[in-house]
C-alpha positions in Angstrom: -19.7 3.8 -0.1 -19.2 0.1 0.5 -16.1 0.1 2.8 -14.8 -3.1 4.4 -11.7 -4.2 6.2 -10.2 -7.6 5.2 -7.5 -9.3 7.2 -5.2 -11.2 4.9 -4.0 -14.7 6.1 -0.2 -14.8 6.4 -0.1 -17.8 3.9 -1.7 -15.4 1.3 0.6 -12.3 1.9 2.9 -13.0 -1.0 0.2 -13.7 -3.6 -1.9 -10.7 -2.3 1.0 -8.3 -2.6 1.7 -9.5 -6.2 -2.0 -9.1 -7.1 -2.2 -5.7 -5.4 0.8 -4.4 -7.4 -0.9 -5.4 -10.7 -4.2 -3.9 -9.6 -2.6 -0.6 -8.6 -0.4 0.0 -11.6 -0.2 3.7 -12.2 -1.4 4.6 -8.7 0.1 6.9 -6.2 0.8 6.1 -2.5 1.1 7.8 0.8 3.0 6.0 3.6 2.5 6.8 7.3 4.2 5.1 10.2 2.5 5.3 13.6 4.1 4.2 16.9 4.0 5.2 20.5 7.7 6.2 20.5 7.6 8.3 17.3 4.0 9.4 16.9 2.8 9.6 13.4 5.4 10.2 10.7 4.7 10.6 6.9 7.4 8.7 5.0 6.1 9.4 1.5 3.3 11.7 0.3 1.4 10.8 -2.9 4.3 9.5 -5.0 4.1 7.0 -7.8 3.8 3.4 -6.6 6.3 0.9 -7.9 5.0 -2.1 -6.1 4.2 -4.0 -2.9 6.0 -7.3 -2.1 6.3 -9.7 0.8 9.4 -11.9 1.3 8.6 -14.8 3.6 12.2 -15.9 3.8 13.4 -12.6 5.4 9.9 -11.8 6.8 9.8 -8.3 5.3 7.1 -6.4 3.5 8.4 -3.8 1.0 6.4 -0.9 -0.4 8.4 0.6 -3.2 7.5 4.1 -4.4 9.3 6.6 -6.5 12.5 7.5 -4.6 11.9 5.2 -1.6 11.9 1.5 -0.7 9.9 1.4 2.5 10.9 -1.8 4.4 8.6 -3.2 7.1 10.4 -5.8 9.2 8.6 -8.6 11.2 5.0 -7.8 10.1 2.4 -9.6 12.3 -0.9 -8.5 10.6 -1.9 -7.2 7.2 -5.3 -5.6 6.8 -6.7 -4.2 3.5 -9.4 -1.6 3.5 -11.5 -1.9 0.3 -14.2 0.1 -1.4 -15.9 -2.6 -3.4 -13.2 -4.6 -5.1 -10.5 -1.9 -5.0 -8.0 -1.7 -2.2 -7.9 1.9 -0.8 -5.4 1.3 2.0 -3.2 -1.3 3.7 -2.4 -1.4 7.4 0.6 -3.4 8.4 1.3 -4.1 12.2 4.7 -5.2 13.4 6.1 -7.0 16.4 7.6 -3.8 17.7 4.1 -2.1 17.9 4.4 0.0 14.8 1.5 0.4 12.4 2.4 1.3 8.8 -0.5 2.7 6.8 -0.3 2.8 3.0 -3.0 4.8 1.2 -3.5 4.4 -2.5 -5.2 6.7 -5.0 -5.4 6.6 -8.8 -4.6 9.7 -10.8 -7.7 11.2 -12.4 -8.1 10.2 -16.0 -8.7 13.4 -18.0 -10.2 13.4 -21.4 -7.8 14.4 -24.3 -7.9 18.1 -25.1 -10.4 19.1 -27.7 -9.1 18.9 -31.2 -6.4 16.4 -30.4 -6.3 13.0 -32.2 -7.3 10.2 -30.0 
């Protein structure tokens, strides 16, 4: 596997999130929040991803999944872990010391059942 971490420049956050949303259409996401005060908390576990967006005006990053809009306030760093060209996870650090980790997976594409019209 060819894993690499890539820190995204703040000036590119909005465009990166837009591109990520398009790239991960149909994917599922797991959202974990880690902090000294709370420990590790799973906010969403393998639910359909709606999209990822950064709003520079309000300085928030939003990860929208089925049933939850996960808002990350005052992000300070955005790091994507890639396998080749595909983003596998996103780590977002905040001013308050939290780390939000969003993992992505694509549902398996199964072949159509035998005898069905393609």
